C-alpha positions as a printed Julia matrix, in Angstrom:
138×3 Matrix{Float64}:
 12.27   10.2    3.95
 13.4     8.05   6.85
 10.9     5.4    7.89
 10.86    2.83  10.69
  8.83   -0.23   9.74
  7.62   -2.19  12.77
  8.52   -5.86  12.65
  4.88   -6.75  11.98
  5.02   -4.66   8.79
  8.26   -6.31   7.61
  6.88   -9.8    8.26
  3.54   -8.9    6.66
  5.35   -7.76   3.53
  7.03  -11.16   3.22
  3.83  -13.1    3.77
  1.43  -11.25   1.48
  2.62   -9.62  -1.73
  0.91   -6.52  -3.11
 -0.37   -5.34   0.29
  0.48   -1.91   1.77
  3.31   -3.42   3.87
  4.77   -5.08   0.77
  4.41   -1.87  -1.25
  6.33    0.01   1.45
  9.1    -2.58   1.42
  9.25   -2.41  -2.37
  9.52    1.4   -2.15
 12.43    0.93   0.26
 14.15   -1.54  -2.06
 13.72    0.92  -4.96
 15.32    3.65  -2.85
 12.18    5.77  -2.59
 12.33    5.71   1.22
 15.15    5.05   3.66
 14.52    2.22   6.11
 15.76    2.89   9.64
 16.22   -0.21  11.77
 18.14   -1.13  14.91
 20.2    -4.18  15.8
 17.53   -4.99  18.39
 14.85   -5.01  15.7
 16.98   -7.11  13.33
 17.3    -9.71  16.11
 13.54   -9.58  16.7
 12.9   -10.01  12.97
 15.17  -13.07  12.9
 13.38  -14.58  15.91
  9.94  -13.96  14.43
 10.9   -15.37  11.03
 12.24  -18.5   12.75
  8.86  -19.29  14.3
  7.49  -22.61  13.04
  4.08  -21.18  12.16
  5.68  -18.77   9.66
  7.67  -21.46   7.85
  4.8   -22.19   5.47
  4.75  -18.54   4.41
  8.43  -17.6    4.36
 11.2   -19.83   3.05
 14.03  -20.38   5.56
 16.69  -19.34   3.03
 14.75  -16.18   2.11
 14.34  -15.28   5.77
 18.04  -15.83   6.49
 19.05  -13.76   3.46
 16.8   -10.89   4.49
 18.16  -10.82   8.03
 21.77  -11.13   6.87
 21.5    -8.41   4.22
 19.08   -5.88   5.65
 21.95   -3.75   6.93
 23.33   -3.31   3.42
 20.18   -1.46   2.32
 19.04    0.2    5.54
 20.31    2.68   8.07
 21.1     0.47  11.06
 21.03    2.33  14.36
 23.41    0.64  16.76
 22.61    2.57  19.93
 19.05    3.35  20.93
 17.83    5.26  23.97
 15.87    3.69  26.81
 12.2     4.26  26.04
  9.21    3.27  28.16
  6.24    4.55  26.19
  4.3     1.48  25.1
  2.29   -0.76  27.42
  4.03   -3.63  25.6
  7.76   -3.44  26.42
  8.58   -5.33  23.2
  7.41   -2.28  21.22
  9.75    0.19  22.9
 12.83   -0.67  20.8
 10.93    0.25  17.62
 10.0     3.6   19.15
 13.58    4.11  20.34
 14.86    3.31  16.85
 12.69    6.06  15.41
 14.09    8.56  17.9
 17.73    7.51  17.48
 17.46    7.29  13.7
 15.69   10.63  13.41
 12.9     8.99  11.46
 10.17   10.96   9.76
  7.58    8.24  10.21
  6.91    5.03  12.14
  4.73    2.45  10.41
  2.99   -0.24  12.44
  0.06   -2.61  12.35
 -0.19   -2.78  16.14
 -3.41   -0.86  16.81
 -3.58   -1.67  20.5
 -0.15   -0.43  21.55
  1.94    1.36  18.92
 -0.65    3.06  16.72
 -2.6     4.11  19.82
  0.35    6.33  20.8
 -0.14    8.48  17.68
  3.43    9.77  17.76
  6.77    9.37  19.47
  8.98   12.42  20.04
  7.0    14.28  17.39
  7.35   11.45  14.86
  3.95   10.34  13.52
  2.98    6.68  13.94
  0.73    5.5   11.11
 -0.62    2.4    9.39
  0.97    1.09   6.21
 -1.92    2.45   4.14
 -1.55    5.9    5.75
  2.18    5.8    5.11
  1.64    5.11   1.42
 -0.69    8.12   1.24
  1.72   10.4    3.12
  4.6     9.3    0.93
  2.5     9.72  -2.25
  2.99    6.03  -3.04
 -0.7     5.08  -2.91
């Protein structure tokens, strides 16, 4: 199953082990799900992980290794369509990645903007906990 993990889910997985976001990332690393990500999202992930307030949670070397190697284990979508669906324009690349990558699921922790949409182009948008249940990983 192809899954787009919003940047907040990827960062959450690095910060707190054993949580639903971390369990989803572990399922991806075990090959139980296929992560779909775009170049735009990889750049966003790098920028977020470089924020000073995250340095106490994520080691700089670990963050750099993740960003540098994510493409080796994920389907990286290079071209994404223009999408204007979220009230927060920063969320639109994640939604576009799901469309371009023909994802089966989008996972986000953004209740106000992304989760509130419910779906994008027929692709369900769910929380990490809901994703684990849908994927029978709970």
